[in-house]
RODO-2510 file (C-alpha; in nm, 4 decimals, decimal comma):
residues 112
     n   res          X          Y          Z
     1     m     1,2192    -2,8225    -5,8043
     2     a     1,3205    -2,8596    -5,4389
     3     a     1,2754    -3,1926    -5,2657
     4     i     1,2475    -3,2328    -4,8911
     5     s     1,4720    -3,4775    -4,7087
     6     l     1,4110    -3,5480    -4,3411
     7     s     1,7000    -3,6435    -4,1164
     8     y     1,8206    -4,0000    -4,1604
     9     y     2,1146    -4,2380    -4,1296
    10     h     2,2157    -4,5433    -4,3337
    11     p     2,1321    -4,8629    -4,1409
    12     n     2,3274    -5,1851    -4,1854
    13     g     2,6326    -5,0092    -4,3262
    14     s     2,9818    -4,9362    -4,2026
    15     w     3,0577    -4,6257    -4,4062
    16     s     2,8625    -4,3985    -4,6365
    17     g     2,9815    -4,1453    -4,8879
    18     i     2,8742    -3,8419    -5,0852
    19     y     3,0425    -3,7494    -5,4139
    20     c     2,9580    -3,4195    -5,5830
    21     v     2,9668    -3,4354    -5,9635
    22     s     2,8048    -3,0951    -6,0188
    23     a     2,7347    -2,8528    -5,7318
    24     g     2,4658    -2,6555    -5,9128
    25     d     2,3970    -2,2866    -5,8532
    26     k     2,4633    -2,0787    -5,5456
    27     v     2,1459    -1,9045    -5,4341
    28     d     2,2317    -1,5675    -5,2800
    29     d     1,9293    -1,5366    -5,0535
    30     r     1,9399    -1,9094    -4,9568
    31     p     2,3043    -1,9915    -4,8685
    32     e     2,1974    -2,3244    -4,7126
    33     s     2,0412    -2,4390    -5,0439
    34     g     2,1315    -2,8049    -5,1028
    35     a     2,3675    -2,8258    -4,8047
    36     v     2,4080    -3,1436    -4,6012
    37     k     2,3356    -3,0885    -4,2321
    38     f     2,5099    -3,3252    -3,9901
    39     y     2,3624    -3,3668    -3,6420
    40     d     2,5342    -3,4281    -3,3103
    41     s     2,5277    -3,8051    -3,2557
    42     r     2,4577    -3,7647    -2,8840
    43     v     2,0790    -3,7975    -2,8884
    44     a     2,0125    -3,5808    -2,5829
    45     a     2,2758    -3,3162    -2,6610
    46     l     2,0178    -3,0637    -2,7841
    47     m     1,7680    -3,1416    -2,5096
    48     h     1,8170    -2,8205    -2,3129
    49     v     1,9934    -2,4944    -2,3922
    50     d     1,9899    -2,2049    -2,1470
    51     p     2,2243    -1,9183    -2,0480
    52     g     2,4386    -2,1695    -1,8568
    53     n     2,5389    -2,3692    -2,1660
    54     e     2,4489    -2,1569    -2,4708
    55     r     2,8059    -2,0288    -2,5141
    56     v     2,9851    -2,3611    -2,4794
    57     s     3,2601    -2,3936    -2,7394
    58     p     3,1485    -2,5830    -3,0534
    59     t     3,4171    -2,8409    -2,9761
    60     f     3,2184    -2,9402    -2,6664
    61     g     2,8793    -2,8040    -2,7649
    62     t     2,5903    -2,9089    -2,9804
    63     t     2,6496    -2,7244    -3,3046
    64     q     2,5224    -2,8848    -3,6226
    65     i     2,7672    -2,8849    -3,9124
    66     y     2,6662    -2,7733    -4,2613
    67     l     2,8521    -2,9024    -4,5657
    68     e     2,8339    -2,7084    -4,8916
    69     h     2,8853    -2,9269    -5,1982
    70     r     3,1888    -2,8574    -5,4212
    71     e     3,2482    -3,0285    -5,7551
    72     g     3,4853    -3,3240    -5,7166
    73     q     3,4397    -3,3361    -5,3383
    74     l     3,4185    -3,6788    -5,1734
    75     v     3,2932    -3,7018    -4,8155
    76     i     3,3117    -4,0284    -4,6199
    77     l     3,1104    -4,0585    -4,2991
    78     p     3,0130    -4,3330    -4,0572
    79     s     2,6767    -4,4735    -4,1636
    80     w     2,5256    -4,4140    -3,8172
    81     l     2,5752    -4,0343    -3,8377
    82     m     2,2349    -3,8617    -3,8554
    83     h     2,2093    -3,6064    -4,1358
    84     e     1,9741    -3,4455    -4,3848
    85     v     1,9994    -3,2718    -4,7212
    86     l     1,8386    -2,9279    -4,7302
    87     p     1,6261    -2,8410    -5,0362
    88     y     1,8274    -2,7292    -5,3395
    89     m     1,6813    -2,4048    -5,4755
    90     g     1,9132    -2,3469    -5,7744
    91     k     1,8039    -2,3463    -6,1369
    92     s     2,0804    -2,5567    -6,2965
    93     e     2,1176    -2,9308    -6,2533
    94     r     2,2946    -3,0551    -5,9416
    95     i     2,4378    -3,4092    -5,9405
    96     v     2,5367    -3,5734    -5,6129
    97     v     2,6005    -3,9470    -5,5806
    98     s     2,5673    -4,1167    -5,2438
    99     f     2,6754    -4,4694    -5,1552
   100     n     2,7093    -4,7172    -4,8689
   101     c     2,9880    -4,9640    -4,7892
   102     w     2,9844    -5,2920    -4,6035
   103     v     3,2968    -5,4684    -4,4840
   104     t     3,3111    -5,8474    -4,4998
   105     r     3,5758    -6,1117    -4,4392
   106     e     3,6737    -6,3429    -4,7221
   107     n     3,7292    -6,6263    -4,4739
   108     k     3,4601    -6,6138    -4,2009
   109     h     3,6639    -6,8375    -3,9671
   110     q     3,9648    -6,6050    -3,9687
   111     a     3,9412    -6,3516    -3,6850
   112     d     4,2669    -6,1638    -3,7553
***
């Protein structure tokens, strides 16, 4: 059964991660099934596309990035990066573990 995940980020964290235990099935007619879609962090970057900027190189453009899960793959990302998980349409079980990390100082008075 496919679940819907709207775009989100992980507040109050430094880093987040995704670990793929089992990638599940590939779905031939739905290649984006279960992929993670990362969005450009510049909020207004997708505000206007016209013939003057539609062919800008992805390095400088507004292309979203899709990540296909692979078994044993670990992805670390900044917690503020907006992303979503597209519905998984495969028949076999897919196991993906996500986590968040916070960094603290042992001695709060020590700045270095």
